[in-house]
C-alpha positions in Angstrom: 76.3 90.7 125.5 73.8 92.2 127.9 71.0 90.3 129.6 67.7 92.1 129.4 64.2 91.7 130.7 61.8 93.0 128.0 58.5 94.8 128.7 55.5 94.9 126.2 55.8 97.5 123.6 52.9 99.1 121.6 50.4 97.1 123.7 51.4 93.8 122.0 52.6 90.6 123.7 54.3 88.3 121.2 54.5 84.9 123.1 52.9 82.8 125.7 55.8 83.8 128.1 55.2 87.5 127.6 51.4 87.0 128.1 52.1 85.0 131.3 54.5 87.6 132.6 52.0 90.4 132.0 49.4 88.5 134.0 51.9 87.3 136.7 51.0 83.7 136.1 52.8 80.6 134.7 52.4 79.7 131.0 50.3 76.5 131.6 47.7 78.6 133.6 47.5 81.2 130.8 47.0 78.5 128.2 44.2 77.0 130.3 42.6 80.4 130.7 42.6 80.9 126.9 40.9 77.5 126.4 38.4 77.6 129.3 37.8 81.3 130.1 38.2 83.0 126.8 41.4 84.9 127.5 41.8 86.9 124.3 44.8 85.4 122.5 45.4 85.6 118.7 47.0 82.9 116.7 49.1 83.3 113.6 49.3 80.7 110.9 52.2 78.2 111.3 51.2 74.7 112.1 52.2 73.0 115.4 54.5 75.7 116.5 51.9 78.3 115.7 52.8 81.8 117.0 50.5 83.7 119.3 50.1 87.3 120.4 47.8 89.3 122.6 46.9 92.9 123.0 47.2 94.4 126.4 44.1 96.5 126.0 42.0 93.4 125.3 43.6 91.5 128.3 42.9 94.5 130.5 39.2 94.5 129.5 39.0 90.7 130.0 40.6 91.0 133.5 37.9 93.4 134.6 35.1 91.1 133.5 36.8 87.7 134.3 35.6 85.6 137.2 37.8 85.4 140.3 40.5 82.8 140.4 41.7 80.9 143.5 44.4 82.7 145.4 47.0 80.0 144.8 46.6 78.2 141.4 48.0 74.7 141.2 51.7 74.7 140.3 52.9 72.6 137.3 54.7 69.4 138.1 58.2 70.1 139.4 61.0 68.9 137.1 63.4 66.3 138.4 66.1 68.0 140.5 69.6 67.9 139.2 72.0 65.7 141.1 73.8 67.2 144.1 77.3 68.6 143.2 80.2 66.1 143.3 82.1 68.4 145.6 81.0 69.4 149.1 77.5 68.3 150.2 75.0 71.1 150.3 72.2 71.4 152.8 70.6 68.0 153.1 66.9 67.4 153.3 65.3 66.3 156.5 61.6 65.1 156.2 59.1 67.9 156.3 58.4 68.9 159.8 55.2 67.4 161.2 52.6 69.1 163.3 51.9 72.8 163.7 54.6 75.5 164.4 54.8 76.8 167.9 52.8 79.8 169.0 55.6 82.1 168.0 55.8 80.6 164.5 52.9 81.6 162.2 52.0 79.3 159.3 53.1 80.4 155.8 50.8 82.6 153.8 49.7 81.9 150.3 52.1 82.0 147.4 52.5 85.1 145.3 51.0 85.2 141.8 47.4 85.8 142.7 45.9 89.3 142.1 46.9 91.6 145.0 43.9 91.9 147.4 44.3 95.6 147.9 44.2 96.6 144.2 42.0 95.8 141.3 43.1 93.2 138.8 43.5 95.9 136.2 45.8 98.0 138.4 48.0 94.9 139.2 48.3 94.0 135.5 49.3 97.6 134.6 52.0 97.6 137.3 53.4 94.3 136.2 53.6 95.3 132.6 56.2 98.0 133.3 58.5 95.7 135.1 58.2 92.1 134.0 59.1 90.5 130.7 61.0 87.8 128.8 64.6 87.0 129.8 67.2 86.6 127.1 70.2 84.3 127.9 73.7 85.7 128.2 76.8 84.7 126.4 79.4 82.9 128.7 82.3 84.9 127.3 84.9 86.1 129.8 84.0 89.7 129.2 80.6 90.5 127.9 80.3 94.0 126.3 77.8 96.4 127.8 75.0 97.3 125.5 73.3 100.7 125.5 71.0 100.5 128.5 68.7 103.1 127.0 67.7 100.6 124.3 65.8 98.6 126.9 63.2 99.6 129.5 63.7 96.4 131.6 66.3 95.3 134.1 69.6 94.4 132.5 73.1 93.2 133.5 76.3 92.9 131.6 78.3 89.9 132.8 82.0 88.9 133.0 83.4 85.8 134.5 86.6 85.5 136.5 88.3 82.1 137.0 88.7 81.1 140.7 89.4 77.6 142.0 86.4 76.3 144.1 84.9 79.6 145.1 82.3 79.2 147.9 81.3 82.3 149.8 82.3 85.9 149.5 82.2 89.3 151.2 82.8 92.8 149.8 84.6 95.7 151.4 87.5 98.2 150.7 90.5 96.1 151.6 93.2 98.6 150.5 91.6 102.0 151.2 91.5 103.2 147.6 87.7 103.9 147.7 86.8 100.9 145.5 85.0 97.7 146.7 87.1 94.6 146.8 86.2 90.9 147.3 87.2 88.3 149.9 86.4 84.8 148.6 86.7 81.4 150.3 88.1 78.5 148.3 86.4 75.4 149.8 88.5 72.7 148.3 91.9 74.4 148.5 91.5 75.9 152.0 92.3 79.4 151.0 91.0 82.9 151.2 91.4 84.9 148.0 91.4 88.7 147.9 90.5 90.4 144.7 91.0 94.2 144.4 88.4 96.2 142.6 89.6 98.6 139.9 86.5 100.8 140.1 85.3 99.8 136.6 83.8 96.5 137.5 87.0 94.6 137.0 89.1 92.8 139.7 92.7 91.7 140.1 93.8 88.8 142.4 95.9 90.3 145.2 96.5 87.4 147.6 95.9 83.7 148.6 96.0 83.1 152.3 95.6 79.8 154.1 92.5 79.1 156.2 91.2 76.1 158.2 89.9 73.0 156.4 87.0 73.6 154.0 86.3 77.3 154.6 82.6 78.1 154.1 81.2 81.5 155.3 83.3 84.7 155.4 82.8 88.0 157.1 84.8 91.3 157.1 85.4 93.8 159.9 88.1 95.8 161.7 88.8 93.3 164.5 91.9 95.0 166.0 91.0 98.6 165.6 93.8 99.6 163.2 91.5 101.0 160.6 92.0 98.2 158.1 89.5 95.5 157.3 90.2 92.0 158.5 88.5 88.7 157.6 87.1 85.7 159.4 86.2 82.3 157.9 84.1 79.4 159.2 86.0 76.2 158.6 83.6 73.3 158.2 86.0 70.4 158.7 88.4 71.8 161.3 85.6 73.1 163.6 87.2 76.5 163.8 87.1 80.1 162.7 90.2 81.6 161.1 90.9 85.2 161.7 93.1 86.9 159.1 94.3 90.4 159.8 94.5 92.8 156.9 97.7 94.5 155.9 96.1 97.5 154.3 97.1 96.7 150.8 94.5 94.1 150.1 96.4 91.2 151.5 96.1 89.2 154.8 98.5 88.0 157.4 98.7 84.3 158.3 95.6 83.2 160.1 94.9 82.7 163.8 92.4 79.8 164.5 89.8 79.7 167.2 87.8 76.6 168.1 84.0 76.7 167.7 81.3 74.0 167.5 81.2 71.1 165.1 80.8 71.8 161.4 80.6 75.6 161.3 79.2 77.1 158.1 78.2 80.7 158.7 80.0 83.5 160.4 79.1 87.2 161.0 80.8 90.1 162.7 79.0 92.5 164.9 79.2 94.3 168.2 77.2 91.8 170.1 77.8 93.1 173.7 77.7 96.8 173.0 81.3 97.5 174.1 82.4 99.1 170.8 84.4 96.0 169.8 83.5 93.6 167.0 82.6 90.0 168.0 81.9 86.9 165.9 78.7 84.8 165.7 79.2 81.3 164.2 76.6 78.9 163.0 77.7 75.3 163.9 75.7 73.1 161.4 76.6 69.7 162.9 76.1 70.8 166.6 72.8 72.6 166.1 74.2 75.5 167.9 75.3 79.1 167.6 78.6 80.2 169.2 79.6 83.7 170.0 83.3 84.5 170.4 83.7 88.0 171.9 86.4 90.5 171.1 88.8 92.1 171.6 90.6 90.7 168.6 92.1 87.7 170.4 88.5 86.3 170.6 89.4 84.3 173.7 87.0 86.1 176.1 84.1 84.0 177.5 82.7 82.3 174.4 79.1 81.4 174.7 77.0 78.7 172.9 73.2 78.7 172.2 70.9 75.9 170.9 69.1 76.7 167.7 67.3 74.7 165.0 68.7 71.8 163.1 71.7 72.4 160.9 72.2 76.2 161.3 73.6 77.5 158.1 73.7 81.3 158.1 73.5 84.0 160.8 72.7 87.7 160.6 72.8 90.5 163.2 70.3 93.3 163.6 68.3 95.2 166.2 64.9 93.6 165.7 63.0 95.2 168.6 64.5 98.8 168.8 66.1 98.5 172.2 69.6 99.4 170.9 70.9 95.9 171.4 72.1 93.5 168.7 69.9 90.5 168.1 70.7 87.3 166.1 68.8 85.6 163.2 69.8 82.1 162.3 68.6 80.1 159.2 68.5 76.4 159.7 68.6 73.7 157.1 66.7 71.0 159.1 69.7 68.7 159.4 69.1 67.9 163.1 70.3 64.3 163.8 67.7 61.9 165.1 69.1 61.8 168.6 68.8 65.6 168.9 65.4 66.0 167.4 63.5 65.6 170.6 65.6 68.2 172.4 66.1 70.7 169.6 63.1 71.4 167.4 64.1 71.7 163.8 62.3 74.9 163.1 64.0 76.7 160.2 64.4 80.2 161.6 65.6 81.0 165.1 65.5 84.5 166.7 67.7 85.3 169.7 67.3 88.7 171.3 70.2 90.4 172.9 70.3 91.2 176.6 72.1 94.1 178.4 74.9 91.8 179.6 75.8 90.7 176.1 74.1 87.3 176.2 71.2 86.2 174.1 67.8 84.8 175.0 65.9 82.4 172.6 62.8 84.4 171.6 61.0 82.7 168.7 61.3 79.9 166.1 59.5 80.1 162.8 58.6 77.1 160.7 59.1 78.3 157.1 59.8 75.2 155.1 62.7 73.0 154.3 66.3 74.0 154.1 66.3 77.7 155.1 69.7 79.1 154.4 70.3 82.7 153.1 69.0 85.6 155.2 68.7 89.3 154.4 67.5 92.0 156.8 65.8 95.1 155.4 62.7 97.2 155.5 60.7 95.8 152.5 57.3 97.4 153.3 58.5 100.9 154.2 57.1 101.0 157.7 60.5 101.7 159.4 60.5 98.2 161.0 63.0 95.5 160.3 61.8 92.7 158.0 63.4 89.5 156.9 63.7 87.5 153.7 64.9 83.9 153.9 65.6 81.4 151.2 64.2 77.9 151.3 66.7 75.6 149.5 64.3 72.7 149.2 61.0 74.5 148.6 62.5 76.8 145.9 61.0 80.0 147.4 61.8 83.0 149.6 59.8 83.6 152.7 59.3 87.3 153.5 58.4 88.1 157.1 57.2 91.6 158.0 58.6 92.8 161.3 56.3 94.0 164.1 59.0 96.1 165.7 59.2 93.9 168.9 61.3 91.1 167.6 58.3 89.1 166.2 57.1 88.8 162.7 53.8 88.5 160.7 52.9 85.4 158.8 55.5 84.7 156.2 54.6 85.1 152.5 56.1 82.9 149.8 57.9 84.3 146.8 58.9 81.9 144.0 62.6 81.6 142.9 64.6 79.3 140.8 65.7 75.9 141.9 67.5 75.6 145.2 68.0 79.2 146.2 71.0 79.5 148.6 71.8 83.1 149.1 70.2 86.5 148.6 70.7 90.3 149.0 68.6 93.4 148.9 69.0 96.7 147.0 67.2 99.1 144.7 68.2 97.8 141.3 66.0 100.0 139.1 66.1 103.4 140.9 62.4 103.5 141.9 63.1 104.0 145.6 61.9 100.5 146.5 63.9 97.6 147.7 64.3 94.6 145.4 65.8 91.2 146.0 68.5 89.2 144.1 68.8 85.5 144.6 71.4 82.8 143.8 69.7 79.6 142.5 72.2 76.7 143.0 70.5 74.2 140.7 69.4 76.6 137.9 72.7 78.3 137.0 70.9 81.5 137.5 70.4 84.6 139.6 66.8 85.8 140.1 65.8 89.5 140.3 62.6 90.2 142.2 61.5 93.8 141.8 59.8 95.1 145.0 56.5 97.0 145.1 57.4 98.8 148.3 54.8 97.1 150.4 56.6 93.8 151.1 55.5 92.1 148.0 57.4 91.4 144.8 56.9 91.1 141.0 57.5 87.7 139.4 61.2 86.9 139.1 63.5 87.7 136.2 66.3 85.1 135.8 69.8 85.9 134.6 72.3 83.3 133.6 75.5 82.6 135.5 77.6 79.5 135.7 77.2 76.2 137.5 76.1 76.0 141.2 75.9 79.7 142.2 76.5 79.5 146.0 76.9 83.0 147.4 76.4 86.6 146.3 77.1 90.1 147.3 75.7 93.5 146.1 77.7 96.7 145.8 78.7 99.6 143.5 81.6 97.9 141.7 81.9 100.3 138.8 81.0 103.6 140.6 78.0 104.4 138.5 75.6 104.5 141.5 73.7 101.4 140.3 74.0 98.3 142.5 75.9 95.4 140.9 76.0 91.7 141.8 78.9 89.3 142.2 78.2 85.6 142.6 80.4 82.5 143.2 79.9 79.6 140.8 81.3 76.6 142.8 81.2 73.8 140.2 82.5 76.0 137.3 85.4 77.4 139.3 84.5 81.0 138.6 82.8 84.1 139.9 80.4 86.1 137.8 80.3 89.9 137.9 76.9 91.3 136.9 77.1 95.0 136.2 73.8 96.7 136.4 72.9 98.4 133.1 69.2 98.9 134.0 67.9 102.3 132.8 67.5 104.3 136.1 64.0 105.5 136.8 65.1 109.1 136.9 66.7 108.7 133.4 63.6 107.3 131.8 61.3 109.5 129.6 
């Protein structure tokens, strides 16, 4: 069964949820508006569960004449958070950081949901109506049949689940050179790296299980030895190492070579960090509050370097943030700095390190975004040809979007609401309108959120799509060769990965 986000048809909105989605507000706010401000909502007979509907034309007219609302309405009370998973501990919560952020770290901007300041309320509502709607839940069958995408005008995915023991993080690439994307998946409890070969139709077949260090978390792919075949590296949380596994060219990996790093590594990323044309590794050491760089060639034994970052670094990304042709590093921190280190290492939740010509890195800025920053994506969200960032906040249930200034610094971060405990995210154009969107794994909601981008760095309210328990990591790619980006997510507590094939009607295909 396909999962679909519905948009209003014939100018009629047939539930409180649909009305709230049209206005870009939560249901409780819309009900209050109906009682206190005369929002035009019609009620049908039916007792306590009385049905309601609204006409978009009446709402549009009301919007033009309604009084201005505060930029950030009071949020409803947060439901009790589900218990942490019985398996490995996820990012723990340090107390909210006191005081103001440093000069380089601007305070967070107001939450989304208010009418956009650069457009009239009527224009905002009309834009939202074309994209946002009610989300229908998906069957949890192993193979969900794809419905005709033309029957819906909203975003939609068809889902299938693949059983995998304790899947944690994953990366996508062509491991066997057949032109189809494959998957490398870490198995946290069994100390393995799985490889799944893509068939090109959205399906996958297990190709190998290769041993790693103890409790592998993050994984990255790259050609480390220059043989034209993708290799893998995993960050092993309980053996304080990275395992490098060289690809054989048929989708399998050779036995690992381990390299020591700092204590409790969680994230690892490959990149040419010293501009010598050879891939290096950057490793986030969560229990050492440090980032270690192990330089290639593929032995990774050449002059490793370590840099202090914020508390509990979780994920690291590489990009040229200031346009100087050198690779820079972005580190998301989960605020897990131990008390004895707090005075020396501020627990700011995003660390920026700019590359230098000799292959070293200089601490540049730290941004206070919230609690438990983890996933990071680098992209140009506002179409100004500068690098922007989107960062998940595990404890605040939001994404922070930071517009890049082109010099390695960023404007004040804006908050975008997600599901509970967002851990990872990725960017792509999911509906074919030429604007980047975001997809987010919500660990405590059993869901993936889709946030459609406006092209100016802001996003429509989220649409949630069901997956299994504790979605931890996700990747985006064209897994069934139809030019629409698809999503694969690991479900740690349900021992599965979910493949969400994009069935959204492409903008160019719509009437």
